[in-house]
C-alpha positions as a Markdown table, in Angstrom:
| # | Residue | x | y | z |
|---|---|---|---|---|
| 1 | Ala | -2.2 | 4.5 | 4.8 |
| 2 | Cys | -0.9 | 6.8 | 7.5 |
| 3 | Ala | -2.7 | 4.8 | 10.3 |
| 4 | Val | -1.2 | 1.6 | 9.0 |
| 5 | Leu | 2.3 | 3.1 | 9.1 |
| 6 | Leu | 1.8 | 4.5 | 12.6 |
| 7 | Ala | 0.4 | 1.2 | 13.9 |
| 8 | Asp | 3.8 | -0.4 | 13.2 |
| 9 | Arg | 5.5 | 2.2 | 15.4 |
| 10 | Leu | 3.0 | 3.0 | 18.2 |
| 11 | Pro | 1.3 | 0.9 | 20.8 |
| 12 | Arg | -2.2 | 2.1 | 19.7 |
| 13 | Val | -3.6 | 4.0 | 16.8 |
| 14 | Val | -7.2 | 5.4 | 16.6 |
| 15 | Leu | -8.5 | 5.6 | 13.0 |
| 16 | Trp | -11.6 | 7.8 | 12.5 |
| 17 | Gly | -13.7 | 7.5 | 9.4 |
| 18 | Arg | -16.7 | 9.6 | 8.6 |
| 19 | Asp | -18.7 | 6.8 | 6.9 |
| 20 | Ala | -19.9 | 4.5 | 9.7 |
| 21 | Gly | -20.7 | 1.7 | 7.2 |
| 22 | His | -17.2 | 1.8 | 5.8 |
| 23 | Val | -15.6 | 1.9 | 9.3 |
| 24 | His | -17.7 | -1.1 | 10.3 |
| 25 | Ala | -16.7 | -3.0 | 7.1 |
| 26 | Met | -13.0 | -2.3 | 7.8 |
| 27 | Glu | -13.4 | -3.4 | 11.4 |
| 28 | Thr | -15.1 | -6.6 | 10.3 |
| 29 | Ala | -12.6 | -7.4 | 7.6 |
| 30 | Arg | -9.6 | -5.8 | 9.4 |
| 31 | Glu | -8.8 | -4.4 | 6.0 |
| 32 | Asn | -9.7 | -1.3 | 4.0 |
| 33 | Thr | -10.8 | -3.2 | 0.9 |
| 34 | Arg | -11.9 | -0.1 | -0.9 |
| 35 | Leu | -8.7 | 2.0 | -0.6 |
| 36 | Leu | -6.0 | -0.4 | 0.5 |
| 37 | Pro | -6.9 | -3.9 | -0.6 |
| 38 | Gly | -4.6 | -6.6 | 0.6 |
| 39 | Ile | -3.1 | -4.5 | 3.5 |
| 40 | Pro | -4.2 | -5.8 | 6.9 |
| 41 | Leu | -5.2 | -3.4 | 9.7 |
| 42 | Ala | -3.1 | -4.1 | 12.8 |
| 43 | Asp | -4.7 | -5.4 | 16.0 |
| 44 | Asn | -3.6 | -2.2 | 17.8 |
| 45 | Met | -5.8 | -0.1 | 15.5 |
| 46 | Leu | -9.1 | 1.1 | 17.0 |
| 47 | Leu | -11.6 | 2.1 | 14.3 |
| 48 | Ile | -14.2 | 4.7 | 15.2 |
| 49 | Ser | -16.9 | 6.5 | 13.2 |
| 50 | Asp | -17.8 | 9.1 | 16.0 |
| 51 | Pro | -15.4 | 12.1 | 15.8 |
| 52 | Arg | -15.9 | 12.9 | 19.5 |
| 53 | Ala | -15.0 | 9.4 | 20.5 |
| 54 | Ala | -11.9 | 9.5 | 18.3 |
| 55 | Val | -10.7 | 12.8 | 19.8 |
| 56 | Tyr | -11.2 | 11.5 | 23.4 |
| 57 | Ala | -9.5 | 8.2 | 22.6 |
| 58 | Ala | -6.4 | 9.7 | 21.1 |
| 59 | Glu | -3.4 | 11.6 | 22.6 |
| 60 | Cys | -2.4 | 13.2 | 19.3 |
| 61 | Leu | -4.3 | 13.9 | 16.0 |
| 62 | Val | -2.8 | 13.4 | 12.6 |
| 63 | Ser | -4.9 | 14.6 | 9.7 |
| 64 | Ala | -4.7 | 12.7 | 6.4 |
| 65 | Val | -7.7 | 14.4 | 4.8 |
| 66 | Pro | -7.7 | 15.6 | 1.2 |
| 67 | Thr | -7.5 | 19.4 | 1.1 |
| 68 | Arg | -10.9 | 19.9 | -0.4 |
| 69 | Tyr | -12.5 | 18.1 | 2.6 |
| 70 | Leu | -10.3 | 19.6 | 5.3 |
| 71 | Arg | -12.5 | 22.5 | 6.5 |
| 72 | Glu | -15.6 | 20.3 | 6.8 |
| 73 | Thr | -13.7 | 17.4 | 8.5 |
| 74 | Leu | -11.9 | 19.6 | 11.0 |
| 75 | Gly | -15.2 | 21.4 | 11.7 |
| 76 | Arg | -16.8 | 18.0 | 12.7 |
| 77 | Ile | -13.9 | 17.3 | 15.0 |
């Protein structure tokens, strides 16, 4: 949801997801049918499942991770 909002305001948004299969499905459908059905993903959104690639592709990181997964997620990045 944060990436969708940012994509309306920024020239490019990089969205990293930990599940490569889910990222691929979102990229193919240009929609997150599991969590945001009916909301299209903008063309200026780059979807990536590799955390290193996401860090290198972005100028700024915004975390929208549930607190219980924050330590693990930031450790991967």
